[in-house]
Every structure is written in C-alpha cells, then in structure tokens.
N, C-alpha and C positions, 0 to 999 in steps of 0.2 A: 549518520545513524548506522550502526552496523546491526547485521541482519541478525537481532536478536525480539526477545517476545518482549509482549505488555503483559503481564502474569494479572490472571483474576483469579484468585484465592478465597473460597466459600469456608470460612472458618468451621472448624470440627467443633467436638463436644468432647469434654472431660468428665461432665456429669451427664445422667440421661433423667428424661422423664420419668420412665419406667424404670423397674429395677434391671440391672444391667443382666442381660444371659449372654452366654455363647452366640446364640442366633441373634439377637437384637444389636450384637458388634457387627454381622455382616451387611445390615441394611446399608443401602445405598439410594439415599435420599438424593434426587436432583437439584440443585440449585439454579432452577431455571429461568429466575431472572437474571440470574448471574450470567447465566450462558448467551442471556439476550443481549447482553452488554458485549460481552466477547463477538457475539456475532457484530453488532454494529461495528465494531471497531475494525475486524475483520474487513467488512463492507468499505470502512475510511481507508484502507489498503494500509492497516496497522497489525501487524502480526500478533496474533493474541493467541494465549493458550489457559486453559482454565482447570486449577487442578484443587479439587477436593478434600478437606481435611480428614471429611467423615469422621470415625472412633481413633484414627490414626494419631500421635502425638505431634503438636508442633513440630518438633525436630524431624521425623521423620517425612513430613510434609516438606518441609523447606530442603530435606537430603535432595526429594525429588526433582525439585524449582532447580537444585545445582547439577546433579549428576544426569538429568535429563535435557535440560531444557538453559543450561548455560548459564545463569541467574546473576552470577556476579558480571557478564559482560552485558547484561541489560542497561541501557541508558533512560528506559522508559517508567514512569510512575509504575505505581502498583495498586491492583483494586485489592481490596478486602472487603469483604461482603459476611457480616454477621447476621445470621438468619435470625436467631432465639436467642434470649438471654443465656441460655444452657452451653451457648457456644462462645460466651465472653471472657472467662476464665482461660480458654485457648486462644483467642484472639489477642491477649494482653502478653502471655508469653511467645506468641508466633511473633509479634512486633519486636519485640526484646530479640528474641534470637535475629531479626534482621538486621536490628542497629548494629549487633554486636561484630557482625561479618563485614555490613555495609553501612554505614554510621549515616551517610547522605542520601540513601534509598528516599523517594517521595512516596507515601502511602497516602492513599484515599483512602477512606473507611465510608460503608452505607451499611443500610441494614433497617428496613423500613418500620419493621413491629419492634426493634431494638430502640432506634436513634430517637423515635416519634418526632413531634414537632420542632424538637429542640435539642441542640446539641452540646447545651451543658452537662448535663449528666454523662454522658460518653464521655466528654472529654477528661471528665473529674475520673474515671474510671480506665481510662488509657494510657499509655506513654503518649508523647507528645505526635503526632502527625501531621501531616500535610492538609488534608483538608478531611471535614467530616460533613459527608452530605445527607439530607433529608429526602423523604417522599420518594417516587418511582424511579428509579436510576436511568432510565432511558430519556425520560421528560428532562432529566438534569445533565444528560452525559456534555451536550455544546458546553453548557455553562461551565461545567467543571474541568476540561479539559482545555478550555479557552486560555489559562492560565500558563500554558508551556509551550513555549515558542515550536517546539520541533514537530506538533502536533498542529496539522493542519484538517480541521474538520468541515467538510462538504453539510450540505441537507442531511439531515438524519431521517433515515427509512423510519416511516409510519405502518409500513405490511414487510416484515422479513419474514423467513423461515428460520429456524434456531441451526446452527454452523455445528453440528456434531464433532466434527473433525479436530474441534477445538478443545475437544474435551480429554482431558489423559483419561487414559482405561477406560474410554468409551464405549469399547466393546461388552463392558462388563455389567453395564446400565441397560433398564427398559426405558425407551423413550418417552418423553411427556411432551402432549399436544395441548396449549391452552386453548379452552375454548369459551373461557367466557372469566371475568373478574367482578367481585365486590359481589355483594348478598342483600343486604338493609333490612333483613326479618328482623332484625330486634333483638334477638335471644339475647339474655343477660351475659351469657360466657363469651358471647364471640366477638374476636378483634375487627369482625367486619361487618359487625349488624348495624355500622350506619353509613358503610358503603355502597354507593348505590351500584346495584346489577346490572352489567352491559350486556348487550345483545351477544346473541351464541354466533360464535365465528363461521360465516359463510361458508358452505359445503364444500364449493368448489375451492376455497382457499384451505382448508382444512386435508382437503383429499389429495392438493398438490402441496402440503408439508408431508403426508404420509408417503407420499409416492417419492419425494425427493430422500427423505431417511432411508427407504427401501433402498434406493439406488447408493446410495451411501454405504448401507449394512450389506448390500451384495445380498441380501435376503429377504422373503417378507415374513420370516419365523420370526414375530414378532409379538409382544402381547404390551400396545401402550396404556397409558394412562390418559385419558382425557381429562387434563387439570380445570377444575371448577370449583367454586365454594358452595357453590348449586348449580346442578344441573338442569335447565328447565324447558325440554325439547317441546315444542309442537308438533302438531300431525305432519306439518308439511316440512318443517327439517328433518323429522327421522324419516320421512319418504324417501325423500331427496338424498339425504344418506344412505340408506340401501339401495337405490337404485344409481346412484354416482358407483358408489362401491362395483356392484353388479356391473355396470359399463367398462370400469377400467380394468373387471376381470380381478380385483383385490380379494383377497378372505380374512380377514384379521380378526382376530379375539382380541377385545379391548374391554377396559374397565375406568368407573368415573365414579363420584361422589354424587347425591342427592337427597337432599330433604323427604318426608313423606308426603309433603304437601307440595312438592317442585315436578313430578314426574305423574303421568296419568296410566294407570293402568293399562288403557287400549292401549298407548303407544309403546308400550312393551314390544308388541307382536313387530312391530316395523324394528324394534332396536335390536331386536334379538336377531331376525334377518342379518340386522347390517353390522353383526359380529360383537354386540353387547355380550359379554360372558360373565362379569363380576360387577354387580353392584353392592358400595358401600351405602348404607342408609342410615342416617342422623335421628334413629328413634331417638335416643339419650335416656328415655325413663317410660315406666308404663304405668308409674304412680299417679295418677290425677293429679293429687298436690306438689309433684315435684315438678311436673310438666306445666303447671301455671307459675310456680316459683321462679324457672328458669327463662319462663316468658317464652315458651316454645308454643304453646299454642291456648285459647281463650276456651276452648272445647276438647277437652280431654276425651272426652269417650269417640265423639266424632273424629279427632284424630286418630286413635288406638285402632278404630274400625277400618279407616281407611289404607293405615298400616297394613291390616292382617290380608286386605283385598291386593296391595302393591304385591306383599311378599309370596301369598299364595299364588298368584298370574307368574310372578317371576321365576319360583320353582317350576311351576306346569311349562314354562317354556326354557327350561332347561341352564336360567341365570341362576348363577351362584351368587347368594346374598350375603353380605357381613353385617351384622349389627352394631352400630356404636351404641356403647350405654353410657352416662357420665353421671356417677354419684356426684350428686349434687349437695350444696348448703341445705341443711335440714333433715337431713336422710336418715333414717333410723331403719330398724331391723324390720319394721313393718311396711314400709314404702320399699324398702328393698327385696322384699319376699312380695307383694305386689307386681314386682318389674319380676323376680324368678319366674313367678306361676303364668306370668303372658309369655315370658319365652318359653319355657317348657310346654305350653299349648300350643306354638308354633315352630318346636323343634325340627321336627321332620322336613320345614321350609327354610332352616337357616346352614349356610355352610361353617360359619363364624362370629363368634363375639368378639369385641374388642371393650375393653373396661377398665375405666380410669376416673380418679377421684378430680373434683373441679379444682385448678391452681391459678392463682391471679398472677398475670403477666404484667410488667408495667414499672413506671418510674410510682415515687411515693404519693407526687402531686396528682399524679395522672390518675390512681385506684382507690383514694381515698372514701371518694361516694360507693365506687361498688364496694370496699370492703363492710363499708358501715351496713350496706343492702343485706351481703351475707349475714354478718352479725346480727342481724335483725330476723334471721329466718335459723337462728341458731348455732351456726358456726363460728367458731374461733381461730386465732392463728397458731399453729403450731410452732413450725419455726420459719427461718425465711432465710436468703440469699439475696445477692444484689439482682433486683426487677424481677426475684420468682419468691412470692407466700405461699407456703402449704398448709392446709386447713386442718383441724378438727373438724370434722363435717356436723357434729351433733354431741352432744353430752354423752350419746350410746355408742357412737361411731367417731373415732380418733383417728388421728391421719395414718398411723401404721395399721389400726382394724381396716381401714377402707382400701389400703393395698393389698392385704390378705385377703377383704374380701371380694375386691376385681379379680383376683387370680383365681380363685374359687368359680368363682361366676363364669369367668371367661372357659375355664377348664371344663365345668361342665357342660358347655354347650360346643368344643371344638376338640378334634380328634386331633393327631399327629400329624394324619394325611392331609385332612383338609389346612392346619396351620400350614404344612408345608406348600400345598397349592395356593393358596392366599398369597403368600410372603415371595414365592418363586415368582407370582404372574407378575410383580410389580418391584420388590423391594430386595431381595436377595440377587447377588451375582448371577448372571447368568450363565455362566458354567456350572453351578454349584447345585449339582444333582440328587435325586432323592438319596443315592445310595452314600455321597457324603454328610447327610444329613443324619441318616441312620447312624452313621458310623461316631460322629458329634456327638448325637445324642448317646450313646453308650460313655462319652467320658464326663456326661453332666454328674457331678457327685449329688447337689441336692435339686433332686427332680420338682421337691415344693416350691419352687423357684420360678417355674415353667407356667406359662399361662395355657398350655392343652392337654388334654389325657394321654396317657402313653398306653400302646396296645400291651 
C-alpha cells in the first residue's frame, strides 16, 4: 500500500434551505459524523483525510483532493457522506467527476438522514457505487470495510475523540463536541422525534476532548458548539462541568441548543459559570394553535411562561439567546402576529431570531402520512425536488410569502452586530473578522435578502 489517503468527503450543496446570501455561503458546518469515521480509520493506522464540499463546486473539491492529497495515487476506497437532500445533486456530479479521471475508484456512500432505512431510492438517484450504507457509520464500519482485503480492522473504539488533524482547513472551523444524541420528544416536524435520547456525555470525557483539541489548536481561544439535539443538563452535571473546568484552568465560551422544557432556569447559574455563552432555544412559535399543531406541547400557556422565565434568566446571566421560529402548516397572519407580539415583549432579552417555514424531507413512501397531516392543517405542496417538498402554509401564506415573512421577522429582532456575533461564534470561518463582514456588506446589492437589520 502506497503512502496515500483514505478520502472522506462531505458532499457540498448546490441548493440551500434558505435564500443564498454572501454570508450564508461562508458557513462552515462541520460534518462531525464523518470526522468520527475518519478518526476511527486513523486509529486503525489507515491514513485518512476529510474534505468538506461546503458551497464549493464538486470540481473545486475534487481539485483539492488532487492538488493537496494526491488523490490519483490512492488505492483506498472513498467515503462520500451526503448529510442532507440539499447535497444530493452535488454528490451526483462529484461521483461522475471521479469516474472520469479514476474509473475504478471504489466509492462508499452514507448519509443517515438521506438514505433512511432503504438503499433503493439513493441507488436510483446516483451513478453506480461500490456500497451504500444505512444507519450510523461508526456502527457499520467493520462490516463496510471487511470487503477490502488491504484493510485490516481491529476492534473499533466506542470511546474516541475527534481527530481534527484529519480535517482539511481545520484552522477555519470552530470545534464541535458531541454531548448526546437523539431526542424522542415527538415534535411532528423533527427527524429525531422517535430517536431515544442518550445520556449526556460524562464531564470527564468532555473535558478530555476539549483539552485534546486545545493542545492540537495550540490555543484555548475557541468557541465550541456542544452538539446535541436536546441539551438536558441536570444540576449535578452542570456543577461538575463548572468545577472541572476550574480545576483544569480552562476558560472557554461555548454554545449549545435546547428545548424550552429541557433545561431548568436554576441550572443556568452553573452553566453560565462553566462558560455557556450562547443558547439556541427552539421556541418554534408563540401561537397556542401552532404549538399544539406541531406537537410541541399540550399546554401552550405553561410552555410560553416557562420560555419567558428561561430567557429572562439567561439574559440576566449574560447568556446570549437566539430564538428559533418555525412557520408551520396552518400558519396565518393571525398566528404569526401572536408570535411576533410575544417576541416583541421579550425583545430586550433576545440576541437574534432564526425563522424559516416547515419543509418536508424524505422519500415519498416515508413522508406520505406526514404530508396528509400537514394538508389537514391547511397546507399544500408548492413545489418539490428530490427528497424535498416545499409548502404553501395556508390559503393566506404561500411558499414565497413564508420566505419573505421569515426574513422580515428575523430582521426585526436581529441587528447586523448580533448577526455577526452569532454566526462568527460557531459558523463563519475563524479568520473572518467584523471588518471583513462590513466590507462584504457594502457589496450586497439587494439588502432585502438579508435576515438582519442594517445600521
């Protein structure tokens, strides 16, 4: 085996969920599931590299493989992760480009949320590849690699730390540390509504990961994201995190995502002292009707009262709160006004608002019953692409209206300074500074496309 790489490619996007802007195209979303696979390969003494397609063209990504990592010399198979249906078209083109220059390349395709439980649909939408895998990659890794005689697989680790040395341009990404998986709360719109919630990662393991990354980064100037679909810290875990960080002499600012009912206001004291600086809260709506329709809660008033207490508490502790709002099936100008009025009452406590209409992801046979449910609430299909269906939310709000209303609502509650702070904390390249942002802002022709207000 020559000294070459096992390529792990995260498919990029040719289309986006929200309107493309100069700033959204700079986002660096880490495919940390794929980095898990690259890390496990490295532990098997298989030299791996991860390259993220992001919003580059497939040709640009392939050129990196060729110029930086000598792709043509590699004898290993290639992992291609398709993280969302927005990446499917990109993946199709990338595979075709590979076969043009390397016809015998073995390609293994994964992507839990796109492939689902069957490989037939993805087979019909991609050029022929060597393998298509379902489920979690790290669980399937020994089985997947057993087909290749040049790869000897020892026992796969169940406890490992992401190896950022394997990530191309890793210095431009803020790190992610996975702290739990799943949710299981049953919200109608969520892909993880039936996925059981796993316990939070033990504090000792999390701290070890953070220290390991700081050692690699050669600096503790990081603002990591604690990745989880539902952050559920109890008092004991929160205190342990605070105390262990003090013991290790670490002062980091971090961000995570939570449901309104997954985190207790009294635990925010300890979490704030442990460095929690940005909290993404999935409020989704302040309309009683919409909260019940999306199965977010059975008691909307209690839910909203709890949201108020949590947001005020966070503000008083200096934690920046970003509110996520989902425009759902049956949305009308009245229900949207209810949400807007609630946000207005809490405006002083909110740093930003992210708003978007509900979109259906999945193959036809997996989404039929959900579509029927949304239609019963007043929605209809506007248009679709493979695996994605866009909706008219009601007779009052069609698809284009929902995009415009989303931007207007977000703009009302987010300034350009707050937008940059939130994005730079987790998503924008680490070398992208506010002065770069201001220069780029001047070049934007249509300011109406932006989701923040301009000074």
